[in-house]
C-alpha positions as CSV (number, residue, x, y, z in Angstrom):
1,M,-11.3,-4.7,24.9
2,E,-12.1,-7.7,22.6
3,G,-10.2,-10.2,20.5
4,A,-6.6,-11.2,20.7
5,G,-3.3,-10.3,19.0
6,R,0.2,-8.9,19.4
7,T,1.6,-5.4,19.6
8,I,5.2,-4.6,18.7
9,A,6.5,-1.4,20.3
10,Q,10.1,-0.5,19.7
11,D,11.9,-3.8,20.3
12,Q,9.3,-5.4,22.6
13,S,6.5,-7.8,21.6
14,L,3.4,-8.1,23.7
15,N,0.6,-10.7,23.3
16,W,-2.8,-9.4,24.4
17,G,-6.3,-10.7,24.8
18,P,-9.8,-9.6,26.0
19,G,-9.7,-7.2,29.0
20,D,-5.9,-6.6,28.8
21,A,-4.5,-3.1,29.3
22,F,-1.1,-1.8,28.3
23,V,0.8,1.5,27.8
24,I,3.1,2.5,25.0
25,P,5.1,5.7,25.4
26,G,3.9,8.3,22.9
27,W,7.4,8.6,21.3
28,S,7.6,4.8,20.6
29,W,6.9,3.3,17.3
30,S,4.2,0.6,17.5
31,E,2.3,-1.8,15.3
32,H,-0.8,-3.9,16.3
33,R,-1.6,-7.2,14.7
34,A,-4.9,-9.0,15.5
35,D,-5.2,-12.8,15.5
36,Q,-9.0,-12.5,15.2
37,D,-11.5,-9.6,15.0
38,A,-10.4,-7.2,17.7
39,V,-11.5,-3.9,19.3
40,L,-8.8,-1.8,21.0
41,F,-9.4,1.4,22.9
42,E,-6.7,4.1,22.7
43,M,-6.2,7.2,24.8
44,S,-3.6,9.9,24.1
45,D,-2.3,12.9,25.9
46,E,-1.7,14.5,22.5
47,P,-4.0,17.5,23.1
48,V,-2.2,18.4,26.3
49,L,1.2,18.0,24.7
50,Q,0.1,20.2,21.7
51,A,-1.1,22.9,24.0
52,M,2.3,22.9,25.7
53,C,4.2,22.9,22.4
54,L,5.8,19.5,23.4
55,Y,4.0,17.3,20.9
56,R,6.0,15.6,18.1
57,R,5.2,12.9,15.5
58,Q,7.6,10.9,13.4
59,R,7.0,8.5,10.5
60,A,8.2,5.0,11.0
61,G,11.8,4.7,9.8
62,E,14.8,4.9,12.0
63,N,12.9,4.2,15.1
64,A,10.9,1.2,13.6
65,P,12.0,-2.3,14.7
66,A,13.2,-4.7,12.0
67,H,10.3,-6.8,10.7
68,G,10.0,-10.3,12.2
69,A,10.6,-9.0,15.7
């Protein structure tokens, strides 16, 4: 919504700015880094997946990209 920065999801890097929209699959590891004060809006289908017993969550580890990506 506001600000600018970079998001790393799996092995992809995406620069974003005001008004940009992007989607990260729920099973993907991600990290957001702001270059300046930023406001991001997040939506999730977590409640639907939990109701269907399909939701899972993992800690960063094996699926996290190497730092410096």
